[in-house]
N, CA, C, O and CB atoms as a CASP TS submission, in Angstrom:
PFRMAT TS
TARGET T0000
AUTHOR 0000-0000-0000
METHOD Language model
MODEL 1
PARENT N/A
ATOM      1  N   MET     1      54.018  74.266 103.051  1.00  0.00           N
ATOM      2  CA  MET     1      54.939  74.576 101.972  1.00  0.00           C
ATOM      3  C   MET     1      56.373  74.553 102.492  1.00  0.00           C
ATOM      4  O   MET     1      56.663  75.035 103.586  1.00  0.00           O
ATOM      5  CB  MET     1      54.607  75.947 101.349  1.00  0.00           C
ATOM      6  N   GLY     2      57.234  73.997 101.704  1.00  0.00           N
ATOM      7  CA  GLY     2      58.639  74.025 102.033  1.00  0.00           C
ATOM      8  C   GLY     2      59.280  75.267 101.439  1.00  0.00           C
ATOM      9  O   GLY     2      58.591  76.108 100.861  1.00  0.00           O
ATOM     10  N   SER     3      60.574  75.384 101.577  1.00  0.00           N
ATOM     11  CA  SER     3      61.252  76.586 101.101  1.00  0.00           C
ATOM     12  C   SER     3      61.191  76.706  99.581  1.00  0.00           C
ATOM     13  O   SER     3      61.085  77.817  99.061  1.00  0.00           O
ATOM     14  CB  SER     3      62.701  76.586 101.562  1.00  0.00           C
ATOM     15  N   ARG     4      61.254  75.595  98.860  1.00  0.00           N
ATOM     16  CA  ARG     4      61.199  75.651  97.395  1.00  0.00           C
ATOM     17  C   ARG     4      59.838  76.118  96.911  1.00  0.00           C
ATOM     18  O   ARG     4      59.747  77.017  96.076  1.00  0.00           O
ATOM     19  CB  ARG     4      61.521  74.284  96.796  1.00  0.00           C
ATOM     20  N   GLN     5      58.784  75.513  97.431  1.00  0.00           N
ATOM     21  CA  GLN     5      57.447  75.859  96.997  1.00  0.00           C
ATOM     22  C   GLN     5      57.086  77.275  97.445  1.00  0.00           C
ATOM     23  O   GLN     5      56.444  78.012  96.697  1.00  0.00           O
ATOM     24  CB  GLN     5      56.434  74.849  97.539  1.00  0.00           C
ATOM     25  N   LEU     6      57.484  77.657  98.639  1.00  0.00           N
ATOM     26  CA  LEU     6      57.214  78.997  99.137  1.00  0.00           C
ATOM     27  C   LEU     6      57.965  80.037  98.319  1.00  0.00           C
ATOM     28  O   LEU     6      57.437  81.114  98.040  1.00  0.00           O
ATOM     29  CB  LEU     6      57.596  79.107 100.613  1.00  0.00           C
ATOM     30  N   CYS     7      59.191  79.719  97.936  1.00  0.00           N
ATOM     31  CA  CYS     7      59.978  80.630  97.107  1.00  0.00           C
ATOM     32  C   CYS     7      59.294  80.840  95.763  1.00  0.00           C
ATOM     33  O   CYS     7      59.191  81.974  95.296  1.00  0.00           O
ATOM     34  CB  CYS     7      61.406  80.088  96.903  1.00  0.00           C
ATOM     35  N   ARG     8      58.827  79.768  95.136  1.00  0.00           N
ATOM     36  CA  ARG     8      58.132  79.887  93.851  1.00  0.00           C
ATOM     37  C   ARG     8      56.876  80.741  93.976  1.00  0.00           C
ATOM     38  O   ARG     8      56.594  81.562  93.103  1.00  0.00           O
ATOM     39  CB  ARG     8      57.768  78.501  93.313  1.00  0.00           C
ATOM     40  N   ALA     9      56.124  80.554  95.051  1.00  0.00           N
ATOM     41  CA  ALA     9      54.900  81.321  95.252  1.00  0.00           C
ATOM     42  C   ALA     9      55.210  82.803  95.448  1.00  0.00           C
ATOM     43  O   ALA     9      54.489  83.656  94.931  1.00  0.00           O
ATOM     44  CB  ALA     9      54.123  80.780  96.457  1.00  0.00           C
ATOM     45  N   LEU    10      56.271  83.118  96.185  1.00  0.00           N
ATOM     46  CA  LEU    10      56.639  84.515  96.408  1.00  0.00           C
ATOM     47  C   LEU    10      57.174  85.165  95.137  1.00  0.00           C
ATOM     48  O   LEU    10      56.915  86.344  94.896  1.00  0.00           O
ATOM     49  CB  LEU    10      57.678  84.614  97.519  1.00  0.00           C
ATOM     50  N   VAL    11      57.913  84.420  94.323  1.00  0.00           N
ATOM     51  CA  VAL    11      58.420  84.954  93.061  1.00  0.00           C
ATOM     52  C   VAL    11      57.261  85.249  92.120  1.00  0.00           C
ATOM     53  O   VAL    11      57.292  86.247  91.401  1.00  0.00           O
ATOM     54  CB  VAL    11      59.411  83.969  92.404  1.00  0.00           C
ATOM     55  N   LYS    12      56.241  84.399  92.114  1.00  0.00           N
ATOM     56  CA  LYS    12      55.054  84.645  91.288  1.00  0.00           C
ATOM     57  C   LYS    12      54.333  85.917  91.713  1.00  0.00           C
ATOM     58  O   LYS    12      53.714  86.589  90.887  1.00  0.00           O
ATOM     59  CB  LYS    12      54.096  83.455  91.367  1.00  0.00           C
ATOM     60  N   GLN    13      54.412  86.250  93.006  1.00  0.00           N
ATOM     61  CA  GLN    13      53.776  87.465  93.508  1.00  0.00           C
ATOM     62  C   GLN    13      54.621  88.705  93.251  1.00  0.00           C
ATOM     63  O   GLN    13      54.184  89.821  93.535  1.00  0.00           O
ATOM     64  CB  GLN    13      53.501  87.333  94.990  1.00  0.00           C
ATOM     65  N   GLY    14      55.826  88.522  92.718  1.00  0.00           N
ATOM     66  CA  GLY    14      56.655  89.664  92.366  1.00  0.00           C
ATOM     67  C   GLY    14      57.814  89.949  93.305  1.00  0.00           C
ATOM     68  O   GLY    14      58.525  90.936  93.114  1.00  0.00           O
ATOM     69  N   HIS    15      58.021  89.127  94.300  1.00  0.00           N
ATOM     70  CA  HIS    15      59.142  89.312  95.227  1.00  0.00           C
ATOM     71  C   HIS    15      60.401  88.710  94.618  1.00  0.00           C
ATOM     72  O   HIS    15      60.353  87.640  94.012  1.00  0.00           O
ATOM     73  CB  HIS    15      58.839  88.665  96.611  1.00  0.00           C
ATOM     74  N   GLU    16      61.527  89.398  94.780  1.00  0.00           N
ATOM     75  CA  GLU    16      62.802  88.894  94.273  1.00  0.00           C
ATOM     76  C   GLU    16      63.595  88.323  95.442  1.00  0.00           C
ATOM     77  O   GLU    16      64.154  89.069  96.246  1.00  0.00           O
ATOM     78  CB  GLU    16      63.609  90.019  93.546  1.00  0.00           C
ATOM     79  N   LEU    17      63.641  87.016  95.530  1.00  0.00           N
ATOM     80  CA  LEU    17      64.413  86.356  96.579  1.00  0.00           C
ATOM     81  C   LEU    17      64.736  84.951  96.144  1.00  0.00           C
ATOM     82  O   LEU    17      64.132  84.420  95.212  1.00  0.00           O
ATOM     83  CB  LEU    17      63.651  86.347  97.918  1.00  0.00           C
ATOM     84  N   GLY    18      65.693  84.351  96.823  1.00  0.00           N
ATOM     85  CA  GLY    18      66.117  83.000  96.503  1.00  0.00           C
ATOM     86  C   GLY    18      65.658  82.012  97.559  1.00  0.00           C
ATOM     87  O   GLY    18      65.164  82.388  98.622  1.00  0.00           O
ATOM     88  N   ARG    19      65.834  80.743  97.239  1.00  0.00           N
ATOM     89  CA  ARG    19      65.378  79.692  98.135  1.00  0.00           C
ATOM     90  C   ARG    19      66.125  79.698  99.464  1.00  0.00           C
ATOM     91  O   ARG    19      65.525  79.467 100.514  1.00  0.00           O
ATOM     92  CB  ARG    19      65.532  78.349  97.469  1.00  0.00           C
ATOM     93  N   LEU    20      67.422  79.958  99.426  1.00  0.00           N
ATOM     94  CA  LEU    20      68.194  79.946 100.672  1.00  0.00           C
ATOM     95  C   LEU    20      67.783  81.087 101.593  1.00  0.00           C
ATOM     96  O   LEU    20      67.794  80.942 102.815  1.00  0.00           O
ATOM     97  CB  LEU    20      69.690  80.036 100.371  1.00  0.00           C
ATOM     98  N   HIS    21      67.422  82.220 101.004  1.00  0.00           N
ATOM     99  CA  HIS    21      66.943  83.337 101.818  1.00  0.00           C
ATOM    100  C   HIS    21      65.592  82.979 102.453  1.00  0.00           C
ATOM    101  O   HIS    21      65.353  83.265 103.626  1.00  0.00           O
ATOM    102  CB  HIS    21      66.819  84.628 100.957  1.00  0.00           C
ATOM    103  N   VAL    22      64.724  82.358 101.672  1.00  0.00           N
ATOM    104  CA  VAL    22      63.431  81.916 102.205  1.00  0.00           C
ATOM    105  C   VAL    22      63.652  80.898 103.314  1.00  0.00           C
ATOM    106  O   VAL    22      62.966  80.926 104.335  1.00  0.00           O
ATOM    107  CB  VAL    22      62.546  81.312 101.083  1.00  0.00           C
ATOM    108  N   ARG    23      64.607  80.003 103.113  1.00  0.00           N
ATOM    109  CA  ARG    23      64.904  78.980 104.118  1.00  0.00           C
ATOM    110  C   ARG    23      65.383  79.603 105.429  1.00  0.00           C
ATOM    111  O   ARG    23      64.957  79.185 106.506  1.00  0.00           O
ATOM    112  CB  ARG    23      65.959  78.008 103.588  1.00  0.00           C
ATOM    113  N   SER    24      66.262  80.593 105.343  1.00  0.00           N
ATOM    114  CA  SER    24      66.755  81.218 106.569  1.00  0.00           C
ATOM    115  C   SER    24      65.652  82.027 107.253  1.00  0.00           C
ATOM    116  O   SER    24      65.591  82.078 108.481  1.00  0.00           O
ATOM    117  CB  SER    24      67.961  82.119 106.261  1.00  0.00           C
ATOM    118  N   LEU    25      64.783  82.658 106.461  1.00  0.00           N
ATOM    119  CA  LEU    25      63.663  83.383 107.065  1.00  0.00           C
ATOM    120  C   LEU    25      62.684  82.426 107.737  1.00  0.00           C
ATOM    121  O   LEU    25      62.148  82.724 108.804  1.00  0.00           O
ATOM    122  CB  LEU    25      62.935  84.220 106.006  1.00  0.00           C
ATOM    123  N   MET    26      62.454  81.278 107.107  1.00  0.00           N
ATOM    124  CA  MET    26      61.577  80.282 107.716  1.00  0.00           C
ATOM    125  C   MET    26      62.157  79.798 109.031  1.00  0.00           C
ATOM    126  O   MET    26      61.431  79.633 110.012  1.00  0.00           O
ATOM    127  CB  MET    26      61.357  79.100 106.766  1.00  0.00           C
ATOM    128  N   ARG    27      63.461  79.570 109.055  1.00  0.00           N
ATOM    129  CA  ARG    27      64.116  79.113 110.282  1.00  0.00           C
ATOM    130  C   ARG    27      64.020  80.183 111.364  1.00  0.00           C
ATOM    131  O   ARG    27      63.789  79.868 112.531  1.00  0.00           O
ATOM    132  CB  ARG    27      65.594  78.757 110.010  1.00  0.00           C
ATOM    133  N   ARG    28      64.194  81.440 110.982  1.00  0.00           N
ATOM    134  CA  ARG    28      64.153  82.546 111.938  1.00  0.00           C
ATOM    135  C   ARG    28      62.749  82.712 112.529  1.00  0.00           C
ATOM    136  O   ARG    28      62.602  83.031 113.709  1.00  0.00           O
ATOM    137  CB  ARG    28      64.600  83.852 111.261  1.00  0.00           C
ATOM    138  N   MET    29      61.711  82.492 111.698  1.00  0.00           N
ATOM    139  CA  MET    29      60.329  82.634 112.155  1.00  0.00           C
ATOM    140  C   MET    29      59.789  81.364 112.795  1.00  0.00           C
ATOM    141  O   MET    29      58.701  81.376 113.370  1.00  0.00           O
ATOM    142  CB  MET    29      59.445  83.029 111.000  1.00  0.00           C
ATOM    143  N   GLY    30      60.533  80.272 112.705  1.00  0.00           N
ATOM    144  CA  GLY    30      60.082  79.021 113.289  1.00  0.00           C
ATOM    145  C   GLY    30      59.054  78.298 112.438  1.00  0.00           C
ATOM    146  O   GLY    30      58.269  77.505 112.957  1.00  0.00           O
ATOM    147  N   ILE    31      59.047  78.562 111.131  1.00  0.00           N
ATOM    148  CA  ILE    31      58.110  77.919 110.216  1.00  0.00           C
ATOM    149  C   ILE    31      58.789  76.680 109.635  1.00  0.00           C
ATOM    150  O   ILE    31      59.960  76.718 109.260  1.00  0.00           O
ATOM    151  CB  ILE    31      57.654  78.904 109.078  1.00  0.00           C
ATOM    152  N   SER    32      58.034  75.581 109.568  1.00  0.00           N
ATOM    153  CA  SER    32      58.571  74.374 108.941  1.00  0.00           C
ATOM    154  C   SER    32      57.477  73.740 108.100  1.00  0.00           C
ATOM    155  O   SER    32      56.288  73.917 108.363  1.00  0.00           O
ATOM    156  CB  SER    32      59.107  73.370 110.008  1.00  0.00           C
ATOM    157  N   ALA    33      57.895  73.003 107.093  1.00  0.00           N
ATOM    158  CA  ALA    33      56.946  72.335 106.208  1.00  0.00           C
ATOM    159  C   ALA    33      56.313  71.157 106.932  1.00  0.00           C
ATOM    160  O   ALA    33      56.937  70.526 107.785  1.00  0.00           O
ATOM    161  CB  ALA    33      57.639  71.866 104.907  1.00  0.00           C
ATOM    162  N   LEU    34      55.058  70.869 106.578  1.00  0.00           N
ATOM    163  CA  LEU    34      54.387  69.700 107.142  1.00  0.00           C
ATOM    164  C   LEU    34      54.731  68.504 106.292  1.00  0.00           C
ATOM    165  O   LEU    34      54.336  68.426 105.129  1.00  0.00           O
ATOM    166  CB  LEU    34      52.848  69.902 107.218  1.00  0.00           C
ATOM    167  N   ALA    35      55.462  67.577 106.861  1.00  0.00           N
ATOM    168  CA  ALA    35      55.885  66.379 106.150  1.00  0.00           C
ATOM    169  C   ALA    35      55.879  65.232 107.146  1.00  0.00           C
ATOM    170  O   ALA    35      55.939  65.466 108.353  1.00  0.00           O
ATOM    171  CB  ALA    35      57.300  66.561 105.496  1.00  0.00           C
ATOM    172  N   PRO    36      55.807  64.001 106.665  1.00  0.00           N
ATOM    173  CA  PRO    36      55.841  62.863 107.592  1.00  0.00           C
ATOM    174  C   PRO    36      57.117  62.875 108.429  1.00  0.00           C
ATOM    175  O   PRO    36      58.220  63.051 107.910  1.00  0.00           O
ATOM    176  CB  PRO    36      55.733  61.538 106.818  1.00  0.00           C
ATOM    177  N   GLN    37      56.946  62.688 109.700  1.00  0.00           N
ATOM    178  CA  GLN    37      58.074  62.683 110.621  1.00  0.00           C
ATOM    179  C   GLN    37      58.526  61.240 110.858  1.00  0.00           C
ATOM    180  O   GLN    37      57.786  60.311 110.531  1.00  0.00           O
ATOM    181  CB  GLN    37      57.696  63.373 111.965  1.00  0.00           C
ATOM    182  N   PRO    38      59.714  61.030 111.413  1.00  0.00           N
ATOM    183  CA  PRO    38      60.176  59.671 111.687  1.00  0.00           C
ATOM    184  C   PRO    38      59.205  58.924 112.601  1.00  0.00           C
ATOM    185  O   PRO    38      58.600  59.505 113.502  1.00  0.00           O
ATOM    186  CB  PRO    38      61.568  59.704 112.318  1.00  0.00           C
ATOM    187  N   GLY    39      59.075  57.647 112.349  1.00  0.00           N
ATOM    188  CA  GLY    39      58.200  56.830 113.175  1.00  0.00           C
ATOM    189  C   GLY    39      56.816  56.655 112.596  1.00  0.00           C
ATOM    190  O   GLY    39      55.947  56.089 113.260  1.00  0.00           O
ATOM    191  N   THR    40      56.576  57.124 111.369  1.00  0.00           N
ATOM    192  CA  THR    40      55.235  56.998 110.802  1.00  0.00           C
ATOM    193  C   THR    40      54.969  55.601 110.275  1.00  0.00           C
ATOM    194  O   THR    40      53.823  55.279 109.961  1.00  0.00           O
ATOM    195  CB  THR    40      55.042  58.005 109.692  1.00  0.00           C
ATOM    196  N   SER    41      55.980  54.768 110.169  1.00  0.00           N
ATOM    197  CA  SER    41      55.790  53.422 109.646  1.00  0.00           C
ATOM    198  C   SER    41      55.674  52.376 110.750  1.00  0.00           C
ATOM    199  O   SER    41      55.807  51.181 110.488  1.00  0.00           O
ATOM    200  CB  SER    41      56.930  53.065 108.727  1.00  0.00           C
ATOM    201  N   GLN    42      55.432  52.807 111.956  1.00  0.00           N
ATOM    202  CA  GLN    42      55.273  51.859 113.053  1.00  0.00           C
ATOM    203  C   GLN    42      53.932  51.150 112.905  1.00  0.00           C
ATOM    204  O   GLN    42      52.918  51.783 112.609  1.00  0.00           O
ATOM    205  CB  GLN    42      55.372  52.574 114.431  1.00  0.00           C
ATOM    206  N   ARG    43      53.928  49.848 113.110  1.00  0.00           N
ATOM    207  CA  ARG    43      52.680  49.105 112.946  1.00  0.00           C
ATOM    208  C   ARG    43      51.792  49.301 114.163  1.00  0.00           C
ATOM    209  O   ARG    43      52.268  49.544 115.272  1.00  0.00           O
ATOM    210  CB  ARG    43      52.959  47.608 112.722  1.00  0.00           C
ATOM    211  N   ASN    44      50.490  49.189 113.930  1.00  0.00           N
ATOM    212  CA  ASN    44      49.517  49.298 114.997  1.00  0.00           C
ATOM    213  C   ASN    44      49.370  47.929 115.652  1.00  0.00           C
ATOM    214  O   ASN    44      49.041  46.966 114.959  1.00  0.00           O
ATOM    215  CB  ASN    44      48.150  49.822 114.465  1.00  0.00           C
ATOM    216  N   PRO    45      49.600  47.804 116.950  1.00  0.00           N
ATOM    217  CA  PRO    45      49.516  46.498 117.595  1.00  0.00           C
ATOM    218  C   PRO    45      48.099  45.908 117.581  1.00  0.00           C
ATOM    219  O   PRO    45      47.943  44.706 117.797  1.00  0.00           O
ATOM    220  CB  PRO    45      50.001  46.610 119.018  1.00  0.00           C
ATOM    221  N   GLN    46      47.074  46.716 117.334  1.00  0.00           N
ATOM    222  CA  GLN    46      45.703  46.219 117.294  1.00  0.00           C
ATOM    223  C   GLN    46      45.365  45.569 115.955  1.00  0.00           C
ATOM    224  O   GLN    46      44.380  44.836 115.861  1.00  0.00           O
ATOM    225  CB  GLN    46      44.735  47.349 117.574  1.00  0.00           C
ATOM    226  N   HIS    47      46.162  45.825 114.916  1.00  0.00           N
ATOM    227  CA  HIS    47      45.875  45.257 113.608  1.00  0.00           C
ATOM    228  C   HIS    47      46.450  43.842 113.496  1.00  0.00           C
ATOM    229  O   HIS    47      47.533  43.549 114.003  1.00  0.00           O
ATOM    230  CB  HIS    47      46.442  46.157 112.499  1.00  0.00           C
ATOM    231  N   LYS    48      45.695  42.979 112.820  1.00  0.00           N
ATOM    232  CA  LYS    48      46.123  41.599 112.644  1.00  0.00           C
ATOM    233  C   LYS    48      47.247  41.526 111.609  1.00  0.00           C
ATOM    234  O   LYS    48      47.183  42.195 110.579  1.00  0.00           O
ATOM    235  CB  LYS    48      44.934  40.712 112.217  1.00  0.00           C
ATOM    236  N   VAL    49      48.269  40.723 111.875  1.00  0.00           N
ATOM    237  CA  VAL    49      49.373  40.512 110.950  1.00  0.00           C
ATOM    238  C   VAL    49      49.142  39.178 110.262  1.00  0.00           C
ATOM    239  O   VAL    49      49.086  38.135 110.913  1.00  0.00           O
ATOM    240  CB  VAL    49      50.760  40.545 111.683  1.00  0.00           C
ATOM    241  N   PHE    50      49.007  39.216 108.924  1.00  0.00           N
ATOM    242  CA  PHE    50      48.758  37.995 108.173  1.00  0.00           C
ATOM    243  C   PHE    50      50.077  37.306 107.844  1.00  0.00           C
ATOM    244  O   PHE    50      51.054  37.975 107.509  1.00  0.00           O
ATOM    245  CB  PHE    50      47.970  38.299 106.886  1.00  0.00           C
ATOM    246  N   PRO    51      50.119  35.985 107.934  1.00  0.00           N
ATOM    247  CA  PRO    51      51.364  35.271 107.631  1.00  0.00           C
ATOM    248  C   PRO    51      51.628  35.246 106.127  1.00  0.00           C
ATOM    249  O   PRO    51      50.697  35.309 105.324  1.00  0.00           O
ATOM    250  CB  PRO    51      51.307  33.833 108.181  1.00  0.00           C
ATOM    251  N   TYR    52      52.897  35.155 105.756  1.00  0.00           N
ATOM    252  CA  TYR    52      53.282  35.037 104.358  1.00  0.00           C
ATOM    253  C   TYR    52      53.201  33.566 103.986  1.00  0.00           C
ATOM    254  O   TYR    52      54.026  32.760 104.415  1.00  0.00           O
ATOM    255  CB  TYR    52      54.717  35.614 104.102  1.00  0.00           C
ATOM    256  N   LEU    53      52.196  33.220 103.181  1.00  0.00           N
ATOM    257  CA  LEU    53      51.874  31.814 102.930  1.00  0.00           C
ATOM    258  C   LEU    53      52.802  31.135 101.936  1.00  0.00           C
ATOM    259  O   LEU    53      52.784  29.908 101.833  1.00  0.00           O
ATOM    260  CB  LEU    53      50.474  31.705 102.437  1.00  0.00           C
ATOM    261  N   LEU    54      53.612  31.887 101.200  1.00  0.00           N
ATOM    262  CA  LEU    54      54.478  31.287 100.188  1.00  0.00           C
ATOM    263  C   LEU    54      55.915  31.115 100.660  1.00  0.00           C
ATOM    264  O   LEU    54      56.788  30.792  99.855  1.00  0.00           O
ATOM    265  CB  LEU    54      54.460  32.124  98.942  1.00  0.00           C
ATOM    266  N   ARG    55      56.179  31.321 101.938  1.00  0.00           N
ATOM    267  CA  ARG    55      57.554  31.320 102.431  1.00  0.00           C
ATOM    268  C   ARG    55      58.289  30.010 102.161  1.00  0.00           C
ATOM    269  O   ARG    55      59.399  30.041 101.630  1.00  0.00           O
ATOM    270  CB  ARG    55      57.561  31.600 103.907  1.00  0.00           C
ATOM    271  N   ASN    56      57.723  28.886 102.501  1.00  0.00           N
ATOM    272  CA  ASN    56      58.412  27.601 102.349  1.00  0.00           C
ATOM    273  C   ASN    56      57.834  26.759 101.215  1.00  0.00           C
ATOM    274  O   ASN    56      58.059  25.550 101.164  1.00  0.00           O
ATOM    275  CB  ASN    56      58.342  26.821 103.647  1.00  0.00           C
ATOM    276  N   LEU    57      57.091  27.388 100.310  1.00  0.00           N
ATOM    277  CA  LEU    57      56.461  26.661  99.221  1.00  0.00           C
ATOM    278  C   LEU    57      57.422  26.522  98.042  1.00  0.00           C
ATOM    279  O   LEU    57      58.010  27.507  97.595  1.00  0.00           O
ATOM    280  CB  LEU    57      55.172  27.366  98.782  1.00  0.00           C
ATOM    281  N   VAL    58      57.577  25.314  97.549  1.00  0.00           N
ATOM    282  CA  VAL    58      58.405  25.067  96.369  1.00  0.00           C
ATOM    283  C   VAL    58      57.494  25.177  95.152  1.00  0.00           C
ATOM    284  O   VAL    58      56.546  24.405  95.006  1.00  0.00           O
ATOM    285  CB  VAL    58      59.117  23.655  96.435  1.00  0.00           C
ATOM    286  N   ILE    59      57.786  26.137  94.284  1.00  0.00           N
ATOM    287  CA  ILE    59      56.972  26.354  93.089  1.00  0.00           C
ATOM    288  C   ILE    59      57.621  25.579  91.952  1.00  0.00           C
ATOM    289  O   ILE    59      58.698  25.943  91.479  1.00  0.00           O
ATOM    290  CB  ILE    59      56.842  27.890  92.739  1.00  0.00           C
ATOM    291  N   ASN    60      56.953  24.490  91.507  1.00  0.00           N
ATOM    292  CA  ASN    60      57.570  23.620  90.513  1.00  0.00           C
ATOM    293  C   ASN    60      56.663  23.322  89.314  1.00  0.00           C
ATOM    294  O   ASN    60      56.977  22.438  88.518  1.00  0.00           O
ATOM    295  CB  ASN    60      57.975  22.330  91.164  1.00  0.00           C
ATOM    296  N   ARG    61      55.557  24.035  89.172  1.00  0.00           N
ATOM    297  CA  ARG    61      54.699  23.858  87.993  1.00  0.00           C
ATOM    298  C   ARG    61      54.019  25.178  87.657  1.00  0.00           C
ATOM    299  O   ARG    61      53.905  26.052  88.516  1.00  0.00           O
ATOM    300  CB  ARG    61      53.638  22.746  88.234  1.00  0.00           C
ATOM    301  N   SER    62      53.574  25.327  86.435  1.00  0.00           N
ATOM    302  CA  SER    62      52.929  26.572  86.015  1.00  0.00           C
ATOM    303  C   SER    62      51.540  26.673  86.644  1.00  0.00           C
ATOM    304  O   SER    62      50.905  25.662  86.946  1.00  0.00           O
ATOM    305  CB  SER    62      52.832  26.647  84.466  1.00  0.00           C
ATOM    306  N   ASN    63      51.091  27.884  86.832  1.00  0.00           N
ATOM    307  CA  ASN    63      49.784  28.200  87.435  1.00  0.00           C
ATOM    308  C   ASN    63      49.648  27.706  88.873  1.00  0.00           C
ATOM    309  O   ASN    63      48.532  27.573  89.375  1.00  0.00           O
ATOM    310  CB  ASN    63      48.677  27.600  86.600  1.00  0.00           C
ATOM    311  N   GLN    64      50.752  27.437  89.532  1.00  0.00           N
ATOM    312  CA  GLN    64      50.689  27.006  90.940  1.00  0.00           C
ATOM    313  C   GLN    64      50.465  28.209  91.855  1.00  0.00           C
ATOM    314  O   GLN    64      49.776  28.099  92.869  1.00  0.00           O
ATOM    315  CB  GLN    64      51.991  26.260  91.346  1.00  0.00           C
ATOM    316  N   VAL    65      51.043  29.350  91.499  1.00  0.00           N
ATOM    317  CA  VAL    65      50.925  30.562  92.309  1.00  0.00           C
ATOM    318  C   VAL    65      50.493  31.695  91.403  1.00  0.00           C
ATOM    319  O   VAL    65      51.046  31.882  90.319  1.00  0.00           O
ATOM    320  CB  VAL    65      52.267  30.904  93.031  1.00  0.00           C
ATOM    321  N   TRP    66      49.507  32.447  91.845  1.00  0.00           N
ATOM    322  CA  TRP    66      49.038  33.609  91.096  1.00  0.00           C
ATOM    323  C   TRP    66      49.321  34.855  91.911  1.00  0.00           C
ATOM    324  O   TRP    66      49.419  34.800  93.136  1.00  0.00           O
ATOM    325  CB  TRP    66      47.523  33.496  90.763  1.00  0.00           C
ATOM    326  N   ALA    67      49.453  35.982  91.222  1.00  0.00           N
ATOM    327  CA  ALA    67      49.680  37.261  91.892  1.00  0.00           C
ATOM    328  C   ALA    67      48.747  38.299  91.285  1.00  0.00           C
ATOM    329  O   ALA    67      48.438  38.223  90.096  1.00  0.00           O
ATOM    330  CB  ALA    67      51.170  37.709  91.769  1.00  0.00           C
ATOM    331  N   PRO    68      48.292  39.268  92.074  1.00  0.00           N
ATOM    332  CA  PRO    68      47.416  40.303  91.537  1.00  0.00           C
ATOM    333  C   PRO    68      48.198  41.298  90.684  1.00  0.00           C
ATOM    334  O   PRO    68      49.392  41.509  90.896  1.00  0.00           O
ATOM    335  CB  PRO    68      46.697  41.033  92.673  1.00  0.00           C
ATOM    336  N   ASP    69      47.515  41.899  89.728  1.00  0.00           N
ATOM    337  CA  ASP    69      48.115  42.939  88.910  1.00  0.00           C
ATOM    338  C   ASP    69      47.931  44.265  89.626  1.00  0.00           C
ATOM    339  O   ASP    69      46.803  44.737  89.766  1.00  0.00           O
ATOM    340  CB  ASP    69      47.490  42.975  87.482  1.00  0.00           C
ATOM    341  N   THR    70      49.006  44.868  90.078  1.00  0.00           N
ATOM    342  CA  THR    70      48.908  46.106  90.853  1.00  0.00           C
ATOM    343  C   THR    70      49.211  47.343  90.021  1.00  0.00           C
ATOM    344  O   THR    70      49.446  48.413  90.582  1.00  0.00           O
ATOM    345  CB  THR    70      49.848  46.051  92.032  1.00  0.00           C
ATOM    346  N   THR    71      49.209  47.222  88.693  1.00  0.00           N
ATOM    347  CA  THR    71      49.522  48.378  87.854  1.00  0.00           C
ATOM    348  C   THR    71      48.299  49.239  87.580  1.00  0.00           C
ATOM    349  O   THR    71      48.443  50.318  87.004  1.00  0.00           O
ATOM    350  CB  THR    71      50.123  47.921  86.546  1.00  0.00           C
ATOM    351  N   HIS    72      47.115  48.815  87.962  1.00  0.00           N
ATOM    352  CA  HIS    72      45.868  49.565  87.806  1.00  0.00           C
ATOM    353  C   HIS    72      45.600  49.936  86.354  1.00  0.00           C
ATOM    354  O   HIS    72      45.065  51.009  86.078  1.00  0.00           O
ATOM    355  CB  HIS    72      45.905  50.822  88.654  1.00  0.00           C
ATOM    356  N   GLY    73      45.962  49.068  85.434  1.00  0.00           N
ATOM    357  CA  GLY    73      45.643  49.292  84.035  1.00  0.00           C
ATOM    358  C   GLY    73      46.550  50.284  83.328  1.00  0.00           C
ATOM    359  O   GLY    73      46.313  50.603  82.163  1.00  0.00           O
ATOM    360  N   ARG    74      47.565  50.774  83.988  1.00  0.00           N
ATOM    361  CA  ARG    74      48.496  51.695  83.326  1.00  0.00           C
ATOM    362  C   ARG    74      49.353  50.928  82.334  1.00  0.00           C
ATOM    363  O   ARG    74      49.804  49.818  82.615  1.00  0.00           O
ATOM    364  CB  ARG    74      49.390  52.425  84.363  1.00  0.00           C
ATOM    365  N   ARG    75      49.569  51.516  81.195  1.00  0.00           N
ATOM    366  CA  ARG    75      50.423  50.872  80.188  1.00  0.00           C
ATOM    367  C   ARG    75      51.667  51.703  79.988  1.00  0.00           C
ATOM    368  O   ARG    75      51.600  52.918  79.799  1.00  0.00           O
ATOM    369  CB  ARG    75      49.673  50.687  78.844  1.00  0.00           C
ATOM    370  N   PHE    76      52.778  51.049  80.030  1.00  0.00           N
ATOM    371  CA  PHE    76      54.046  51.728  79.880  1.00  0.00           C
ATOM    372  C   PHE    76      54.624  51.417  78.504  1.00  0.00           C
ATOM    373  O   PHE    76      54.641  50.256  78.097  1.00  0.00           O
ATOM    374  CB  PHE    76      55.024  51.316  80.997  1.00  0.00           C
ATOM    375  N   PRO    77      55.097  52.427  77.781  1.00  0.00           N
ATOM    376  CA  PRO    77      55.695  52.157  76.459  1.00  0.00           C
ATOM    377  C   PRO    77      57.039  51.443  76.614  1.00  0.00           C
ATOM    378  O   PRO    77      57.839  51.760  77.494  1.00  0.00           O
ATOM    379  CB  PRO    77      55.883  53.480  75.662  1.00  0.00           C
ATOM    380  N   TYR    78      57.253  50.484  75.742  1.00  0.00           N
ATOM    381  CA  TYR    78      58.512  49.741  75.775  1.00  0.00           C
ATOM    382  C   TYR    78      59.290  49.999  74.527  1.00  0.00           C
ATOM    383  O   TYR    78      60.385  49.462  74.360  1.00  0.00           O
ATOM    384  CB  TYR    78      58.271  48.249  75.943  1.00  0.00           C
TER
END
């Protein structure tokens, strides 16, 4: 939990405090939220890297290139 979520949880329990106070107490106690740290996007050297096959392709007719639908069936109102 970060300071915002921890503050909300403490307020629900009946404690009167603000987020900045929770933040300073967390810093004093050495508590930090679990979140992705820098360097999490490093590629694994054991994984195969696939080439981008459309890099130098000239698309000059319909139905020459297809792409998958990645919206998973979600419909957005327009």
